[in-house]
N, C-alpha and C positions, 0 to 999 in steps of 0.2 A: 619426477617432480610434479608434472602435470596431474598425475593421479592423486598425489597427496593434496594438492590445492583443491581438486574437485571434491575429494572426500571431506576436507575441512569445510568447504562451502556447504556441502550437504548437511554435515553435523551442525553447523551454525544455523542453518535454516530450521532443522528439526528442533534444536534447543530453543530458538526464538518462538516457534509456534507453541511449544510446550509452555514456555513462560507466559505467553499471551493467553493461552487456554486457562492456565491456573489463575491468572489475573481476572479473566472474565468470569470464571466459575466461583472464585472465592473473594475477589476484591483485594487480594493480597499480592503485593509486588515481590516476586521471588527472582533469584538469580541461580540458574543451574550451571553446573560445571561438569566437564568430562574428567573422570579420574583415570588418568593414563599417564605414565611417566614420559611418554613420547609426545605428549600434547601440551602446548603452552597453557598454563592455568590462569592466565590473566583474563579478566572479564572480556567478553566478546562485545565489541561495539558494532552496532548495526546502523547504517546510514539512515537518515529520516525517510528517504523514499522507500527503501525496503521495509522499514518498520511499518509505515502506513499501508503499504501493499499487503503485508501479512495480516495486519489488523482488519482491513476491509475484506480480504478474501475469506478470513475465518468467520466474520459476521455473515457474509453473503453465502457461505458454504460452497465456495467454488475453488478450483485449483488456482494456485498462484499464477500459472501461465495464462489464465483467462484475461489477465490485465495486459499482457504483452503480445497477444496474438493480433495479427492484422485482420480485421473483420469489420464489415459494415452491419453486422447483426445488431439490431437495436439495443438489446440488453448489454452487449459488449461496449457499444459506444456510450451508453448512459453511464456505465461503470467507469469508463475513462473520464467522462465529464466530471463525475463526482470525485474521483481520485484527484484530478487536476485542481478542482475547486478547493478541496480540503488541504492539499499540499501547498497551494498558493496562500491560503489563509494563514497558515502556520509557519511558512518559510518565505519571508518577504524578499529575500535575496535569491529566489529560485531562478533557474535558467530554463527558458523555453526549450532550448536544444536538448538539455539533459532529460527533461520530462518526455519530450518527443521520442528520444532514443529509448528510454526505459519502457515506454508504452508500445513499442513495436517498430521503432525506427522510422517514424513519420517525420515529415518536414515540421519545423517549428510553428508554422502557421496553423497546423492542425490543433496545437495546444491553445492558441488564441481562439480558434473556432469552438473547441470544447468548452472553454471558459465562458464564452458568450452564450452558447446554447444552454449550458448547464445553469447559468445565472438566470437566463430568461425562463427556463422551465421551472426553476424554483420560485420565481416571482409569480408566475401564473398557476403554480401548484399542479403542473401537468401530472396526470394520474400515473402514467408509465414511469415517469421520472421519480415521483414521490414513493412509488413502490420500492425502489432501490435506495432512495435517500433516507427514508424514515428510520430504518434500522441503524444507520450510521450518522445521523444528524448530530449526535452528541460529540462526534469527532470534529465536525465542522464548527459547532458553536462553542467548543471547549475553550476555556480561557487560556490564552497563550502567554500571559504575563506572570 
């Protein structure tokens, strides 16, 4: 059973990335399905945190695990700040603990710190921060209504 769940998770991740890539390349929203009698054909729902992580890592051209590694490397921290800012902007009922866990098992206070530092960096247009923010700013400013 464990192997089946793992394989399904891998398939969902690949399908989601393919759908996002098609959307980015063509501007068309598509839904891909696995044609296999042993697989449920209902649409795969991806939670907002995973969806955002996939979008960001595709744009930044980094592996998905780059968001969840525990590191003090500047570019990793900046990406976590941006992820947190965008997620908070579009999910008003977000939970600090959930984001902290998703981004590497940190204490929830790390999320508060990332939000503050990211917001401050955006206000002053910090060069290193903006290098990572510019390609994804459309996700931050996207209309949520």
